[in-house]
N, C-alpha and C positions, 0 to 999 in steps of 0.2 A: 797872495789871494788877489784876484782882479775881478773887476766887474766888466761883464759881458751883455751883448743882445743877441738873443735867438733869432738865427735867420733861416733855420730849416731842420730838417731831420735824414738821418741816416738808416738805410736797411742793408744788414747784413746776411750773406748766404750762409757763411760759415764763421763760428768765431770760437774762441777758447772755451771749453766746458764749464768754466767757473762764470762765464759771463751770457749764459744761454737766457734768453727772455729780457735781457736788458733792454733799455732805451738810449738811443744815441742822437745827441742832437749837434749841430753845427753852430757856433756860435762867434761873433767878433767882438774882440775885447776892446773896451772905450777909455780913453784917456778922458782927463777934466774936459777938454774942449768937446769929445765926442758925447759926453754926458750933457752938454749944453746944447747939442744938436748943431754943432758948427761942422762945416766939413773939414775932412783930414783928421779928425779925432778916433779913426778908427783903425785897429790892428789887422794883421793877418789872421784869417779865419782858422778855427781850431775845432775838433771835434772831441766830444766830452760824453762821459757816461750821466745819465738823467735819472735820478729815482724820486724826484720832487715834483715831476708832472708839469714841468715849464712848457709853455706854448710858445707859438712863432710871435715874435716881437717882445718876449718878455724879458727884462733884466734879471740878472742872476749874478751870484756870485761864485767864482771859479777858483777851485783850489789845483796846482798843476804839481808836477813832479813825484817825489815821493810821498809828499802829504795828500795827494789825491787816493792814495790807496789806503790811509790810516784809518778810514771808517769801517774797513771791513777786516781788521787784524783779529784774531789771528790769522785768518784766512788771507792768503795772498791773491790779488786779482791784477791782471798785467792791463793797468789803465796810466794815463799821463795826464788826463785833466777829468775833474769831477765837479757837478753841479752842487754846492753846499747849501743854497737858499736862493729862493725866489724873493727878488726884493720888491717892495711896494713903492720905496721912494729911496732918493739918493739926494742929499744937499751937500754942496760945497760950499764951505764958508769960510 
């Protein structure tokens, strides 16, 4: 699980039938430095499935890999990243 910041959305012209109507976001993973607002604390952007309704600039929790599709079991969805939560605040201490 990683913390990321939403930087945009994605519109698909065609998708897998199990994903029709899904909302897709572009997010950038943040390291501890990125959470503090320091330059260089951002990772490479990724596209993820969003069912939480996160907006531009929101900080979110992202599950990746096989764990990203676990909320949909027993149905299988071809996703690699999923927004699991919208974060109100993050404290590093």
